[in-house]
C-alpha positions in Angstrom: -40.5 -52.7 -103.8 -36.9 -53.7 -103.0 -35.9 -50.1 -102.6 -38.8 -49.5 -100.2 -37.7 -52.5 -98.2 -34.1 -51.3 -98.1 -35.3 -47.9 -96.9 -37.4 -49.4 -94.2 -34.6 -51.6 -92.9 -32.2 -48.7 -93.1 -34.6 -46.5 -91.0 -35.1 -49.3 -88.5 -31.3 -49.7 -88.2 -30.8 -46.0 -87.5 -33.5 -46.1 -84.8 -32.0 -49.2 -83.1 -28.5 -47.9 -83.3 -29.2 -44.4 -82.0 -31.2 -46.1 -79.1 -28.5 -48.5 -78.2 -26.0 -45.5 -78.1 -27.9 -44.0 -75.1 -25.2 -43.6 -72.3 -25.6 -46.0 -69.4 -26.2 -44.5 -66.0 -23.5 -44.3 -63.5 -23.2 -46.8 -60.6 -22.0 -44.4 -57.9 -22.6 -45.3 -54.3 -23.9 -42.4 -52.1 -22.3 -41.7 -48.8 -24.2 -42.3 -45.5 -26.4 -39.4 -44.5 -24.8 -37.2 -41.9 -26.3 -37.4 -38.4 -27.9 -34.3 -36.8 -28.9 -33.5 -33.3 -32.4 -34.0 -32.0 -32.6 -30.2 -31.7 -32.6 -30.1 -35.6 -35.9 -31.9 -35.8 -37.3 -29.8 -32.9 -36.3 -26.7 -34.7 -38.1 -27.9 -37.8 -41.2 -28.7 -35.9 -41.1 -25.3 -34.3 -40.8 -23.6 -37.5 -44.0 -25.1 -38.8 -45.9 -24.3 -35.7 -45.4 -20.6 -36.3 -48.1 -19.6 -38.8 -46.2 -17.2 -41.1 -49.1 -17.1 -43.7 -49.0 -14.9 -46.7 -52.6 -13.9 -47.5 -52.1 -11.3 -50.3 -50.4 -8.1 -51.4 -53.4 -6.0 -50.1 -54.1 -8.0 -46.9 -52.6 -7.3 -43.6 -49.6 -9.3 -42.3 -49.7 -11.2 -39.0 -46.7 -9.4 -37.8 -46.7 -11.3 -34.5 -46.2 -14.6 -36.4 -43.3 -13.2 -38.4 -41.6 -11.7 -35.3 -42.0 -15.0 -33.6 -40.3 -16.8 -36.4 -37.4 -14.4 -36.2 -37.1 -14.9 -32.4 -37.2 -18.6 -33.0 -34.3 -18.8 -35.4 -32.3 -16.4 -33.3 -32.7 -18.7 -30.3 -32.2 -21.9 -32.2 -29.1 -20.8 -34.2 -26.8 -18.9 -31.8 -23.6 -19.3 -33.8 -25.2 -18.1 -36.9 -26.3 -15.0 -35.2 -23.1 -14.5 -33.5 -20.8 -15.0 -36.4 -22.8 -13.8 -39.5 -24.2 -10.4 -40.0 -27.8 -10.0 -40.8 -29.8 -7.3 -42.6 -33.6 -7.0 -42.7 -35.5 -6.0 -45.8 -39.0 -4.6 -45.4 -38.9 -5.9 -41.8 -39.1 -9.6 -42.3 -36.9 -10.8 -45.1 -33.3 -11.4 -44.1 -29.9 -11.5 -45.7 -27.1 -13.1 -43.8 -23.5 -12.6 -44.8 -20.9 -15.3 -43.9 -17.6 -13.7 -44.9 -15.2 -16.0 -46.7 -11.4 -16.2 -46.4 -11.0 -14.5 -49.9 -13.6 -11.8 -50.2 -12.4 -11.1 -53.8 -14.0 -14.3 -55.0 -17.5 -14.2 -56.3 -19.9 -15.2 -53.6 -22.4 -18.2 -53.3 -26.1 -17.7 -52.3 -28.3 -20.2 -50.6 -31.9 -19.1 -50.5 -35.4 -20.1 -49.4 -38.7 -18.6 -48.1 -40.4 -19.1 -44.8 -43.9 -17.6 -45.6 -46.6 -20.2 -46.4 -50.0 -20.3 -48.2 -53.1 -20.4 -46.0 -55.1 -23.4 -45.2 -58.7 -23.2 -46.3 -61.1 -23.5 -43.5 -63.2 -26.2 -45.2 -60.0 -28.1 -45.8 -58.6 -28.0 -42.4 -60.7 -31.0 -41.1 -59.4 -33.0 -44.0 -55.8 -33.0 -42.8 -54.7 -36.1 -41.0 -52.7 -33.9 -38.6 -53.4 -30.2 -37.7 -51.9 -28.0 -40.4 -49.7 -26.0 -38.0 -49.0 -28.7 -35.5 -45.6 -29.6 -36.7 -46.4 -33.0 -35.4 -43.8 -35.9 -35.6 -45.9 -39.0 -36.4 -43.7 -42.0 -36.9 -41.0 -41.0 -39.4 -42.6 -37.9 -40.7 -43.1 -34.1 -39.7 -46.5 -32.8 -40.7 -47.7 -29.2 -41.4 -47.9 -26.4 -43.7 -44.5 -25.3 -44.9 -42.9 -28.7 -44.4 -42.1 -28.9 -48.0 -42.7 -25.4 -49.2 -40.4 -24.1 -48.0 -39.5 -24.2 -44.2 -37.8 -27.5 -44.8 -35.3 -25.9 -47.0 -34.8 -22.8 -44.7 -34.2 -24.8 -41.6 -32.0 -27.3 -43.4 -29.8 -24.4 -44.6 -29.6 -22.9 -41.0 -28.8 -26.3 -39.5 -26.0 -26.9 -42.1 -24.5 -23.5 -41.4 -24.8 -23.9 -37.6 -23.2 -27.3 -37.8 -20.3 -26.1 -39.9 -19.7 -23.1 -37.5 -19.6 -25.5 -34.6 -17.0 -27.6 -36.4 -14.8 -24.5 -37.0 -15.4 -24.5 -40.8 -14.8 -21.3 -42.6 -15.8 -20.9 -46.2 -13.2 -20.1 -48.9 -15.4 -17.3 -50.3 -18.3 -15.3 -48.9 -21.7 -17.1 -48.5 -25.0 -15.2 -48.4 -28.2 -16.8 -46.9 -31.4 -15.2 -48.3 -34.7 -15.8 -46.6 -37.9 -14.3 -48.1 -41.1 -13.5 -46.2 -43.5 -13.1 -49.2 -42.6 -15.5 -51.9 -46.1 -16.9 -51.9 -47.5 -13.5 -53.0 -44.8 -12.6 -55.5 -41.7 -11.8 -53.4 -41.7 -8.2 -54.3 -40.9 -6.9 -50.9 -38.5 -9.7 -49.9 -36.3 -11.4 -52.5 -36.7 -8.6 -55.0 -35.5 -6.2 -52.4 -32.6 -8.3 -51.4 -31.5 -9.0 -55.0 -31.8 -5.3 -55.8 -29.6 -4.4 -52.8 -26.9 -6.9 -53.9 -27.0 -5.5 -57.4 -26.6 -2.0 -56.0 -23.6 -3.2 -54.3 -22.0 -4.6 -57.5 -22.3 -8.2 -56.2 -22.1 -10.9 -59.0 -22.5 -14.3 -57.5 -21.1 -17.5 -59.0 -23.8 -19.6 -57.6 -27.5 -19.3 -56.4 -29.6 -22.1 -55.1 -33.3 -22.0 -54.3 -36.1 -24.4 -54.0 -37.7 -26.2 -57.0 -36.2 -29.4 -58.2 -36.0 -32.7 -56.4 -34.8 -36.3 -56.7 -37.4 -38.5 -58.4 -37.2 -42.1 -57.3 -40.6 -43.2 -58.8 -39.9 -46.5 -60.6 -42.9 -45.9 -62.9 -41.1 -42.8 -64.2 -37.4 -44.0 -64.4 -35.5 -47.1 -63.4 -32.7 -44.9 -61.8 -33.0 -42.0 -59.5 -33.4 -38.8 -61.5 -32.0 -35.5 -60.0 -34.3 -33.0 -61.3 -32.3 -29.8 -61.2 -34.1 -26.5 -62.3 -32.1 -24.3 -64.6 -34.7 -22.1 -66.2 -38.1 -20.7 -65.3 -41.2 -20.2 -67.4 -42.7 -16.7 -67.6 -45.9 -15.5 -65.9 -48.9 -13.4 -67.0 -52.5 -13.0 -66.1 -55.1 -11.3 -68.3 -58.6 -10.2 -67.6 -61.3 -11.0 -70.1 -64.2 -8.7 -70.1 -67.6 -8.9 -71.9 -70.2 -6.1 -71.6 -73.7 -6.6 -73.1 -77.0 -5.2 -71.9 -78.6 -7.7 -69.6 -82.1 -7.6 -68.2 -84.8 -9.8 -66.7 -84.0 -13.6 -66.6 -87.4 -14.3 -68.0 -86.5 -12.8 -71.3 -83.1 -13.7 -72.3 -81.4 -12.8 -75.5 -80.0 -15.4 -77.7 -76.5 -14.7 -76.3 -75.7 -13.1 -73.0 -72.4 -11.7 -71.6 -71.8 -15.0 -69.8 -72.5 -17.0 -73.0 -69.9 -15.0 -75.0 -67.3 -15.3 -72.2 -67.9 -19.0 -71.7 -67.6 -19.7 -75.4 -64.2 -17.8 -75.5 -62.9 -19.8 -72.5 -64.0 -23.0 -74.1 -62.0 -22.3 -77.2 -58.9 -21.6 -75.1 -59.2 -24.8 -73.3 -60.0 -26.8 -76.5 -57.1 -25.3 -78.4 -54.0 -25.2 -76.1 -50.9 -23.6 -77.2 -48.6 -25.7 -79.5 -46.2 -28.1 -77.9 -42.5 -27.2 -78.3 -39.4 -29.1 -77.2 -37.2 -26.4 -75.8 -33.3 -26.9 -75.5 -33.7 -27.4 -71.7 -36.5 -29.9 -72.3 -34.3 -31.7 -74.8 -31.5 -32.0 -72.2 -34.1 -33.3 -69.6 -35.4 -35.9 -72.1 -31.9 -37.0 -72.8 -31.2 -37.6 -69.1 -34.6 -39.4 -68.8 -33.5 -41.7 -71.5 -30.3 -42.6 -69.5 -32.5 -43.3 -66.4 -35.1 -45.2 -68.2 -35.3 -49.0 -68.7 -37.8 -48.8 -71.5 -36.4 -49.3 -74.9 -39.4 -47.7 -76.5 -39.0 -44.5 -74.4 -35.3 -44.5 -75.2 -36.1 -44.9 -78.9 -38.6 -42.0 -79.0 -36.2 -39.6 -77.2 -33.1 -40.5 -79.2 -34.9 -40.4 -82.6 -36.9 -37.2 -82.4 -36.0 -36.5 -86.0 -38.6 -39.3 -86.8 -40.7 -39.7 -83.6 -40.8 -36.2 -82.4 -44.6 -36.0 -83.0 -45.3 -39.2 -81.1 -43.0 -38.1 -78.2 -45.0 -34.8 -77.9 -48.3 -36.7 -78.0 -47.2 -38.9 -75.1 -45.8 -35.9 -73.0 -49.1 -34.0 -73.4 -51.0 -36.9 -71.8 -49.6 -36.0 -68.2 -50.3 -32.6 -66.9 -46.7 -32.3 -65.5 -44.8 -33.1 -68.7 -47.5 -31.3 -70.7 -46.7 -28.1 -68.8 -43.0 -28.5 -69.7 -43.5 -28.4 -73.4 -46.1 -25.7 -73.9 -47.4 -22.3 -72.6 -50.3 -23.1 -70.3 -53.4 -20.9 -70.3 -56.1 -21.7 -67.7 -59.1 -19.6 -66.3 -58.6 -19.1 -62.5 -61.2 -16.5 -61.7 -64.8 -15.9 -62.9 -67.3 -13.0 -61.9 -70.7 -12.2 -63.2 -74.2 -11.3 -61.9 -75.6 -9.9 -58.7 -79.0 -11.8 -58.4 -80.4 -15.0 -59.6 -83.1 -13.5 -61.8 -81.0 -10.8 -63.4 -79.0 -11.2 -66.5 -75.7 -9.6 -65.8 -74.4 -6.7 -68.1 -70.8 -7.5 -67.4 -69.0 -10.9 -67.2 -65.3 -11.2 -66.4 -62.7 -14.0 -66.1 -59.0 -14.0 -65.3 -56.8 -16.5 -67.2 -53.3 -17.3 -65.9 -50.4 -18.3 -68.3 -47.1 -19.8 -67.6 -45.0 -18.9 -70.6 -42.6 -21.2 -72.4 -39.0 -19.9 -73.2 -39.1 -18.3 -76.6 -42.4 -16.7 -76.0 -43.5 -13.5 -74.2 -46.4 -12.1 -72.3 -47.2 -10.1 -75.5 -47.3 -13.2 -77.6 -49.6 -14.9 -75.1 -52.0 -12.0 -75.4 -52.0 -12.3 -79.1 -52.7 -16.0 -78.8 -55.7 -15.3 -76.6 -57.1 -12.8 -79.1 -56.5 -15.1 -82.1 -57.9 -18.2 -80.5 -61.0 -16.6 -79.0 -61.6 -14.6 -82.2 -64.2 -12.5 -80.7 -63.9 -8.7 -80.5 -66.5 -8.5 -77.8 -64.1 -10.1 -75.5 -61.8 -7.3 -74.2 -58.4 -8.4 -73.1 -56.4 -6.4 -70.5 -53.5 -7.2 -68.1 -54.8 -8.4 -64.8 -52.0 -6.7 -63.0 -48.4 -5.5 -63.4 -47.3 -8.8 -61.9 -45.8 -10.4 -64.9 -42.5 -11.5 -66.4 -40.9 -13.1 -69.4 -39.3 -16.5 -69.2 -35.8 -16.5 -67.7 -32.5 -17.2 -69.3 -31.2 -20.8 -68.8 -28.2 -21.6 -66.5 -25.6 -23.7 -68.4 -25.5 -27.4 -67.7 -21.8 -27.5 -68.3 -20.9 -24.7 -65.8 -19.8 -24.9 -62.2 -23.3 -24.3 -60.5 -25.0 -27.4 -62.3 -21.9 -29.6 -61.9 -21.6 -28.7 -58.1 -25.2 -29.6 -57.4 -25.1 -32.7 -59.6 -21.8 -34.0 -57.9 -23.1 -33.4 -54.4 -26.6 -34.9 -55.1 -24.8 -38.1 -56.1 -23.3 -38.1 -52.6 -26.9 -38.7 -51.0 -28.5 -40.8 -53.6 -27.1 -44.0 -55.3 -26.8 -44.0 -59.1 -28.3 -40.5 -59.5 -28.8 -39.3 -63.0 -28.8 -35.5 -63.2 -31.5 -34.0 -65.3 -31.8 -30.2 -66.3 -35.3 -29.1 -65.7 -37.6 -26.2 -66.8 -39.4 -24.8 -63.7 -43.1 -24.6 -64.5 -43.8 -22.5 -61.3 -42.4 -19.4 -60.0 -39.7 -19.0 -57.2 -37.9 -16.1 -55.6 -34.7 -17.1 -57.4 -35.9 -15.3 -60.6 -35.0 -12.0 -59.0 -31.5 -13.2 -58.4 -30.7 -13.7 -62.1 -29.8 -10.0 -62.2 -26.9 -10.8 -60.0 -26.0 -14.3 -61.2 -25.8 -16.5 -64.3 -25.6 -19.5 -62.1 -29.1 -19.9 -60.6 -30.1 -23.4 -59.7 -33.4 -24.7 -58.2 -33.0 -27.9 -56.3 -33.8 -29.5 -53.0 -32.2 -32.9 -52.3 -35.5 -34.5 -51.2 -37.3 -37.5 -52.8 -40.6 -36.5 -51.4 -42.7 -33.4 -52.3 -46.3 -34.0 -51.5 -49.1 -31.9 -50.0 -47.6 -28.4 -50.7 -50.3 -25.9 -51.3 -52.8 -28.7 -50.5 -53.8 -31.1 -47.9 -51.4 -33.2 -45.7 -48.2 -31.4 -46.4 -45.5 -33.3 -44.7 -41.8 -34.2 -45.0 -40.2 -37.6 -44.0 -37.4 -37.1 -41.4 -34.9 -39.0 -43.7 -35.6 -36.5 -46.5 -34.9 -33.5 -44.1 -31.8 -35.3 -43.1 -30.9 -35.8 -46.9 -31.4 -32.1 -47.6 -29.2 -31.2 -44.6 -26.5 -33.6 -45.7 -26.5 -32.3 -49.3 -26.2 -28.7 -48.1 -23.3 -29.6 -45.8 -21.6 -31.2 -48.7 -22.1 -28.2 -51.0 -20.9 -25.7 -48.4 -17.8 -27.9 -47.7 -17.0 -27.9 -51.4 -16.9 -24.2 -51.7 -13.3 -23.1 -52.6 
């Protein structure tokens, strides 16, 4: 009994000591946000008013809208178009080159996309402001693309125009890459630009795209958390097909094609892929512990050797953190039947998977087969649009430290946190030309993207602009 008590106290002591050793957050004071002209806000509003919608790979492009956007940025940013060279890829994606003082140094790349997802007709009336109005109401700009990702594109252009006006010249070459089809895969835009750079032997030290943000939600952490994307999950979709003779609905068999498919889908949802704390997630949790005011949270994170299972259970309770620790598999499309009184012969579904580092599209397919355990469900790739998880950008290298240091200039007491991107961005194509890919926008507000009431507060747009100016000025 005495030995057991000693063991209990020893374990408790270890838990407490390791928790108390959690580093304290910094107390750095941010600089004032840089002023920008009224025209910057007008340019942002105008960008939203141009409906550069991506509908799908096989659907026609509204070329008039994409041409209008090009004309808008040419008019709005005269110095950019006078002093930087521009190349077009597949008509509407652009690569700007801002030559540095020393062209032998590895370049930096700032990127974004200006295409947007469509607004459903039935949802349009639910918006508080018209989706393509670009309306400025109070302190906020409204409209599709405000967050995803015209805010970033316009902030980049405003930063460069401002620096050119001041006479600034970068120490090394800067590329600006703006894709026109990110929302449908980026194959014709970012993929083509990255392929071109690779063919020219370009190896960039730094690439920054959309993705992360600054979290200031006090329910999540006591201090602002700079969520800096350093790695992306993989992507794959599979088609599930069941064929079974149908017939008249008045004489159903014990099982129909729909029944078999439905049971398989239910198994996939009831048995999600196992939770795993990847190296990037472990670093994210360490940063979260620094930013947290909860002793219990700190204890769970700092003592995963004992409380790892408890921590995983808590993380799986929220869809966002759950997606960070497991490969997600979810049905997104269903199809069966042609008439209400005919039992269909074929039932199909599409399941989409976002794949955790350490796993592959092939291992996901094996998991589908093993979990559904029904040979009548035939599994085939839905398309050739799939990829494995990316490599991780080092959190001790220059790209991460540059972003963390300059993010601290626009937010007090910021705690930088490496992050696993659970969605896909155009930056994945640029990993073939850089080991320093970062996903981050210095905004504290990301709501409404791909949904209703997408909007961006003016102060957050100003914060993004200020951050970009600081990063560009820091380029040696």
